[in-house]
Backbone as JSON Lines, residues from 0, in Angstrom:
{"i":0,"aa":"M","n":[-3.39,-20.81,-23.15],"ca":[-3.81,-20.71,-22.05],"c":[-4.26,-19.32,-21.67]}
{"i":1,"aa":"P","n":[-5.84,-19.18,-21.04],"ca":[-5.93,-17.78,-20.57],"c":[-4.94,-17.79,-19.33]}
{"i":2,"aa":"Y","n":[-4.82,-16.44,-18.78],"ca":[-4.23,-15.81,-17.26],"c":[-5.07,-14.59,-16.94]}
{"i":3,"aa":"T","n":[-5.39,-14.34,-15.23],"ca":[-5.69,-13.31,-14.97],"c":[-4.07,-12.9,-14.06]}
{"i":4,"aa":"Y","n":[-3.55,-11.69,-14.35],"ca":[-2.16,-11.94,-13.38],"c":[-2.11,-10.67,-13.18]}
{"i":5,"aa":"I","n":[-0.99,-9.91,-12.27],"ca":[-0.99,-8.71,-12.17],"c":[0.79,-8.73,-11.15]}
{"i":6,"aa":"I","n":[1.06,-7.47,-11.61],"ca":[2.68,-7.41,-11.71],"c":[2.81,-5.89,-11.05]}
{"i":7,"aa":"F","n":[3.71,-6.02,-10.63],"ca":[3.84,-4.64,-9.61],"c":[5.25,-3.77,-10.16]}
{"i":8,"aa":"S","n":[5.23,-2.57,-9.78],"ca":[6.38,-1.98,-10.26],"c":[7.26,-1.26,-8.94]}
{"i":9,"aa":"V","n":[8.11,-1.44,-8.58],"ca":[8.51,-0.79,-6.95],"c":[9.06,0.67,-7.84]}
{"i":10,"aa":"K","n":[9.27,0.57,-8.61],"ca":[9.59,2.35,-9.45],"c":[8.15,3.19,-8.57]}
{"i":11,"aa":"L","n":[7.32,2.63,-9.38],"ca":[5.79,3.7,-9.07],"c":[5.2,3.11,-8.09]}
{"i":12,"aa":"N","n":[5.24,1.88,-7.46],"ca":[4.88,1.0,-5.89],"c":[3.15,1.25,-6.56]}
{"i":13,"aa":"K","n":[2.57,0.45,-7.58],"ca":[1.68,0.38,-7.98],"c":[1.81,-1.05,-8.61]}
{"i":14,"aa":"Y","n":[0.32,-1.13,-8.88],"ca":[0.09,-2.84,-9.01],"c":[-0.66,-2.72,-10.8]}
{"i":15,"aa":"Y","n":[-0.21,-4.0,-11.45],"ca":[-1.23,-4.06,-12.68],"c":[-1.83,-5.07,-12.33]}
{"i":16,"aa":"V","n":[-3.39,-4.84,-13.13],"ca":[-4.17,-6.09,-13.48],"c":[-4.04,-6.16,-15.05]}
{"i":17,"aa":"G","n":[-4.03,-7.53,-15.47],"ca":[-4.36,-7.83,-16.79],"c":[-4.84,-9.35,-17.15]}
{"i":18,"aa":"A","n":[-5.0,-9.23,-18.51],"ca":[-5.62,-10.86,-18.62],"c":[-5.16,-10.87,-20.23]}
{"i":19,"aa":"C","n":[-4.78,-12.21,-19.98],"ca":[-4.09,-12.53,-21.59],"c":[-3.84,-14.18,-21.85]}
{"i":20,"aa":"T","n":[-3.64,-14.3,-23.1],"ca":[-3.43,-16.02,-23.42],"c":[-1.9,-16.54,-23.45]}
{"i":21,"aa":"D","n":[-1.25,-15.15,-23.37],"ca":[1.04,-15.61,-23.55],"c":[1.14,-14.9,-22.5]}
{"i":22,"aa":"L","n":[1.2,-15.4,-21.01],"ca":[1.76,-14.65,-20.23],"c":[3.42,-14.3,-20.24]}
{"i":23,"aa":"D","n":[4.17,-14.65,-20.68],"ca":[5.45,-14.69,-21.19],"c":[5.97,-13.23,-21.98]}
{"i":24,"aa":"R","n":[4.77,-13.09,-22.98],"ca":[4.72,-12.43,-24.28],"c":[4.24,-11.08,-23.44]}
{"i":25,"aa":"R","n":[3.18,-11.27,-22.47],"ca":[2.65,-9.71,-22.42],"c":[3.09,-9.58,-21.27]}
{"i":26,"aa":"L","n":[4.38,-10.21,-20.17],"ca":[4.91,-9.13,-19.51],"c":[6.43,-9.23,-20.02]}
{"i":27,"aa":"Y","n":[6.94,-9.72,-21.11],"ca":[7.86,-9.02,-21.94],"c":[7.35,-7.61,-22.63]}
{"i":28,"aa":"E","n":[6.21,-7.41,-23.59],"ca":[5.7,-5.98,-23.75],"c":[5.76,-4.94,-22.36]}
{"i":29,"aa":"H","n":[5.16,-5.77,-21.58],"ca":[5.32,-4.64,-20.36],"c":[6.37,-4.39,-19.84]}
{"i":30,"aa":"N","n":[6.99,-4.8,-20.06],"ca":[8.84,-4.3,-19.67],"c":[9.47,-3.86,-20.73]}
{"i":31,"aa":"I","n":[9.13,-3.76,-21.71],"ca":[9.79,-2.93,-22.95],"c":[9.1,-1.81,-23.3]}
{"i":32,"aa":"G","n":[8.15,-1.87,-22.55],"ca":[7.52,0.04,-22.69],"c":[6.31,-0.6,-23.82]}
{"i":33,"aa":"H","n":[4.97,-1.11,-24.19],"ca":[4.55,-1.37,-25.53],"c":[3.52,-0.84,-25.07]}
{"i":34,"aa":"S","n":[3.37,-0.98,-23.25],"ca":[1.89,0.03,-23.03],"c":[1.95,1.46,-22.68]}
{"i":35,"aa":"K","n":[1.45,2.07,-23.0],"ca":[1.61,3.49,-22.3],"c":[1.68,3.47,-20.71]}
{"i":36,"aa":"F","n":[0.63,2.74,-19.96],"ca":[0.43,2.86,-18.3],"c":[1.73,2.3,-17.68]}
{"i":37,"aa":"T","n":[1.77,1.14,-18.57],"ca":[3.3,0.14,-17.87],"c":[4.64,0.78,-17.89]}
{"i":38,"aa":"A","n":[4.57,1.53,-19.28],"ca":[5.95,2.27,-20.07],"c":[6.91,2.89,-18.27]}
{"i":39,"aa":"T","n":[6.01,3.52,-17.74],"ca":[6.84,4.43,-16.87],"c":[7.55,3.62,-15.54]}
{"i":40,"aa":"G","n":[6.66,1.88,-15.72],"ca":[7.03,1.78,-14.09],"c":[8.18,0.53,-14.36]}
{"i":41,"aa":"V","n":[8.46,0.33,-15.79],"ca":[9.77,-0.4,-15.83],"c":[10.77,-0.6,-15.09]}
{"i":42,"aa":"P","n":[11.03,-1.69,-14.17],"ca":[10.44,-3.09,-14.4],"c":[9.22,-3.75,-13.87]}
{"i":43,"aa":"W","n":[8.52,-4.23,-14.1],"ca":[7.74,-5.04,-14.01],"c":[7.84,-6.76,-13.03]}
{"i":44,"aa":"K","n":[7.13,-6.85,-12.1],"ca":[7.91,-8.0,-11.89],"c":[6.32,-9.04,-11.64]}
{"i":45,"aa":"L","n":[5.93,-10.29,-11.99],"ca":[4.87,-10.89,-11.56],"c":[4.64,-11.74,-10.46]}
{"i":46,"aa":"K","n":[3.61,-10.48,-9.92],"ca":[3.41,-11.05,-8.41],"c":[2.66,-12.05,-8.36]}
{"i":47,"aa":"Y","n":[1.29,-12.49,-9.18],"ca":[-0.19,-13.11,-9.5],"c":[-0.56,-13.83,-10.69]}
{"i":48,"aa":"T","n":[-0.62,-15.05,-10.52],"ca":[-1.32,-15.72,-11.7],"c":[-2.26,-16.33,-11.17]}
{"i":49,"aa":"K","n":[-3.26,-16.27,-12.31],"ca":[-4.95,-17.59,-11.84],"c":[-4.71,-18.09,-13.47]}
{"i":50,"aa":"V","n":[-5.31,-19.8,-13.58],"ca":[-5.64,-19.85,-14.7],"c":[-6.91,-19.83,-14.91]}
{"i":51,"aa":"F","n":[-7.51,-20.08,-16.35],"ca":[-8.3,-20.04,-16.66],"c":[-8.73,-21.06,-17.98]}
{"i":52,"aa":"D","n":[-9.99,-21.37,-18.03],"ca":[-10.6,-22.17,-19.2],"c":[-10.57,-21.18,-20.79]}
{"i":53,"aa":"T","n":[-11.06,-19.99,-20.46],"ca":[-11.69,-19.08,-21.29],"c":[-10.93,-17.87,-20.99]}
{"i":54,"aa":"L","n":[-10.38,-17.32,-22.14],"ca":[-10.22,-15.4,-21.78],"c":[-10.97,-14.66,-21.25]}
{"i":55,"aa":"L","n":[-12.39,-15.08,-22.1],"ca":[-13.77,-14.15,-21.35],"c":[-13.92,-14.63,-19.54]}
{"i":56,"aa":"E","n":[-13.63,-15.36,-19.16],"ca":[-13.51,-15.9,-17.57],"c":[-12.37,-15.15,-16.72]}
{"i":57,"aa":"A","n":[-11.03,-14.86,-17.65],"ca":[-9.85,-14.88,-17.15],"c":[-10.32,-12.9,-17.31]}
{"i":58,"aa":"K","n":[-10.65,-12.53,-18.42],"ca":[-10.89,-10.7,-18.27],"c":[-12.17,-10.68,-17.26]}
{"i":59,"aa":"R","n":[-13.41,-11.51,-16.7],"ca":[-14.2,-11.47,-16.22],"c":[-13.76,-11.05,-14.79]}
{"i":60,"aa":"Y","n":[-12.93,-12.04,-14.71],"ca":[-11.56,-11.85,-13.09],"c":[-10.78,-11.16,-12.94]}
{"i":61,"aa":"E","n":[-10.11,-10.47,-14.22],"ca":[-9.5,-9.12,-13.9],"c":[-10.84,-7.79,-13.51]}
{"i":62,"aa":"M","n":[-11.87,-7.97,-13.86],"ca":[-13.04,-6.72,-14.23],"c":[-13.23,-6.71,-12.62]}
{"i":63,"aa":"A","n":[-13.21,-7.65,-11.84],"ca":[-13.69,-8.19,-10.63],"c":[-12.56,-7.33,-9.49]}
{"i":64,"aa":"I","n":[-11.31,-7.87,-9.49],"ca":[-10.09,-7.52,-9.28],"c":[-10.17,-5.62,-9.25]}
{"i":65,"aa":"K","n":[-10.18,-5.29,-10.63],"ca":[-10.21,-3.94,-10.46],"c":[-11.35,-3.22,-10.12]}
{"i":66,"aa":"K","n":[-12.84,-3.94,-9.75],"ca":[-13.92,-2.74,-9.15],"c":[-13.64,-3.01,-7.71]}
{"i":67,"aa":"M","n":[-12.37,-3.71,-7.06],"ca":[-12.47,-3.52,-5.72],"c":[-11.55,-2.41,-5.56]}
{"i":68,"aa":"K","n":[-11.41,-1.91,-6.58],"ca":[-10.13,-0.51,-6.29],"c":[-9.52,-0.29,-5.27]}
{"i":69,"aa":"S","n":[-8.84,-1.23,-4.63],"ca":[-8.41,-1.27,-3.69],"c":[-6.35,-2.04,-3.41]}
{"i":70,"aa":"K","n":[-5.6,-1.45,-3.4],"ca":[-4.1,-2.11,-2.92],"c":[-4.4,-2.61,-2.31]}
{"i":71,"aa":"K","n":[-4.81,-2.41,-1.09],"ca":[-5.0,-3.66,-0.16],"c":[-5.6,-4.96,-0.45]}
{"i":72,"aa":"Y","n":[-6.55,-4.9,-0.96],"ca":[-7.26,-6.42,-1.44],"c":[-6.25,-6.72,-2.22]}
{"i":73,"aa":"I","n":[-5.44,-5.93,-3.41],"ca":[-4.7,-6.96,-4.33],"c":[-3.12,-7.57,-3.26]}
{"i":74,"aa":"E","n":[-2.72,-6.84,-2.6],"ca":[-1.54,-7.14,-1.72],"c":[-2.28,-8.24,-0.75]}
{"i":75,"aa":"R","n":[-3.26,-8.44,-0.28],"ca":[-4.18,-9.31,0.22],"c":[-4.29,-10.95,-0.64]}
{"i":76,"aa":"L","n":[-4.45,-10.74,-1.4],"ca":[-4.32,-11.65,-2.78],"c":[-3.2,-12.43,-3.41]}
{"i":77,"aa":"V","n":[-2.16,-11.49,-3.02],"ca":[-0.34,-11.63,-3.67],"c":[-0.37,-12.32,-2.13]}
{"i":78,"aa":"D","n":[-0.89,-12.07,-1.13],"ca":[0.17,-12.69,-0.15],"c":[-0.34,-13.72,0.42]}
{"i":79,"aa":"K","n":[-1.3,-13.91,-0.31],"ca":[-2.12,-15.54,0.4],"c":[-1.27,-16.63,-0.69]}
{"i":80,"aa":"I","n":[-1.64,-16.14,-1.99],"ca":[-0.52,-16.76,-2.77],"c":[0.6,-17.22,-2.09]}
{"i":81,"aa":"L","n":[1.63,-16.37,-1.86],"ca":[2.54,-16.28,-1.19],"c":[2.63,-17.08,0.23]}
{"i":82,"aa":"R","n":[2.19,-17.22,0.86],"ca":[1.81,-17.98,1.77],"c":[1.93,-19.39,1.57]}
{"i":83,"aa":"A","n":[1.03,-19.58,0.6],"ca":[0.38,-21.0,-0.08],"c":[1.7,-21.64,-0.53]}
{"i":84,"aa":"T","n":[2.38,-20.82,-1.15],"ca":[3.45,-21.54,-1.74],"c":[4.81,-21.43,-0.97]}
{"i":85,"aa":"V","n":[4.65,-20.8,0.14],"ca":[5.6,-20.92,1.26],"c":[5.11,-22.51,2.29]}
{"i":86,"aa":"S","n":[4.35,-22.48,2.45],"ca":[3.46,-23.89,2.99],"c":[3.9,-25.1,2.17]}
{"i":87,"aa":"V","n":[3.85,-25.08,0.95],"ca":[4.06,-26.43,0.32],"c":[5.46,-26.11,-0.12]}
{"i":88,"aa":"L","n":[6.31,-25.36,-0.13],"ca":[7.79,-25.78,0.05],"c":[7.96,-26.25,1.35]}
{"i":89,"aa":"F","n":[7.98,-25.86,3.17],"ca":[7.9,-26.19,3.75],"c":[7.44,-27.87,4.1]}
{"i":90,"aa":"M","n":[6.58,-27.79,3.41],"ca":[5.75,-29.33,3.36],"c":[6.73,-30.6,2.62]}
{"i":91,"aa":"F","n":[7.49,-29.97,1.5],"ca":[8.06,-31.07,1.02],"c":[10.05,-30.42,1.36]}
{"i":92,"aa":"A","n":[10.45,-29.56,2.11],"ca":[11.78,-29.51,2.79],"c":[12.24,-30.56,3.52]}
{"i":93,"aa":"P","n":[11.57,-31.29,4.2],"ca":[12.05,-32.94,4.67],"c":[12.74,-33.67,3.52]}
{"i":94,"aa":"L","n":[11.75,-33.92,2.45],"ca":[12.12,-34.61,1.56],"c":[13.13,-34.11,0.8]}
{"i":95,"aa":"Y","n":[13.37,-33.09,0.3],"ca":[14.57,-32.36,-0.29],"c":[15.68,-32.74,0.79]}
{"i":96,"aa":"Q","n":[15.49,-32.51,1.85],"ca":[16.7,-32.95,2.62],"c":[17.23,-34.3,2.91]}
{"i":97,"aa":"M","n":[16.73,-34.77,2.46],"ca":[16.52,-36.19,2.59],"c":[17.22,-36.56,1.56]}
{"i":98,"aa":"R","n":[16.96,-35.99,0.86],"ca":[17.66,-36.36,-1.16],"c":[19.26,-36.16,-0.5]}
{"i":99,"aa":"L","n":[19.22,-34.79,-0.22],"ca":[20.43,-34.04,-0.08],"c":[21.77,-34.76,0.34]}
{"i":100,"aa":"N","n":[21.15,-35.48,1.83],"ca":[21.68,-36.1,2.84],"c":[21.88,-37.41,2.24]}
{"i":101,"aa":"A","n":[20.98,-38.08,1.51],"ca":[21.48,-39.29,0.78],"c":[22.73,-39.45,-0.46]}
{"i":102,"aa":"F","n":[22.24,-37.87,-1.56],"ca":[23.36,-37.43,-2.27],"c":[24.93,-37.57,-1.46]}
{"i":103,"aa":"S","n":[24.81,-36.71,-0.26],"ca":[26.29,-36.63,0.17],"c":[26.78,-37.62,0.76]}
{"i":104,"aa":"S","n":[25.95,-38.65,1.42],"ca":[26.42,-39.91,1.65],"c":[26.8,-40.47,0.26]}
{"i":105,"aa":"L","n":[26.21,-39.96,-0.43],"ca":[26.52,-41.34,-1.67],"c":[28.05,-40.96,-2.46]}
{"i":106,"aa":"N","n":[28.27,-39.75,-2.15],"ca":[29.36,-38.67,-2.97],"c":[30.51,-39.02,-1.83]}
{"i":107,"aa":"N","n":[30.4,-39.0,-0.68],"ca":[31.45,-39.28,-0.06],"c":[31.85,-40.68,-0.18]}
{"i":108,"aa":"L","n":[30.84,-41.76,-0.5],"ca":[31.68,-43.04,-0.64],"c":[31.95,-43.56,-1.37]}
{"i":109,"aa":"L","n":[31.92,-42.35,-2.97],"ca":[32.35,-42.34,-3.88],"c":[34.04,-41.94,-3.83]}
{"i":110,"aa":"Y","n":[33.98,-40.72,-3.28],"ca":[35.58,-40.21,-2.8],"c":[36.19,-41.38,-2.39]}
{"i":111,"aa":"Q","n":[35.44,-41.79,-0.99],"ca":[36.52,-42.44,-0.14],"c":[37.08,-43.99,-0.93]}
{"i":112,"aa":"W","n":[35.79,-44.26,-1.9],"ca":[36.56,-45.78,-2.77],"c":[37.28,-45.25,-3.81]}
{"i":113,"aa":"L","n":[37.43,-43.98,-4.02],"ca":[38.46,-43.84,-5.22],"c":[39.85,-43.21,-5.17]}
{"i":114,"aa":"L","n":[39.43,-43.23,-3.52],"ca":[41.32,-42.99,-3.03],"c":[41.77,-44.04,-2.73]}
């Protein structure tokens, strides 16, 4: 599955934008120093991914991001995804809490029954 991805190095305070078909392998390669550019920034953290139907589309999106030549643009892109993720988590939080409450009640009933 083709991806465009953005990774970040705290050590360098830099982002790296790339495209690949095997994201796990590529992230591993970045973190073992396989690439000259990313070798000095280990460890790299994955900050953004976008899935595409073809590698060509992923590479075009990679180039579009790189053409922006803007760290602020990349940070806005990463922040946008983070905010969307947090929104989804908050949306499902009440359901999760209901499950926890139900599990806790069931656990208490079983405990009392065993006494």
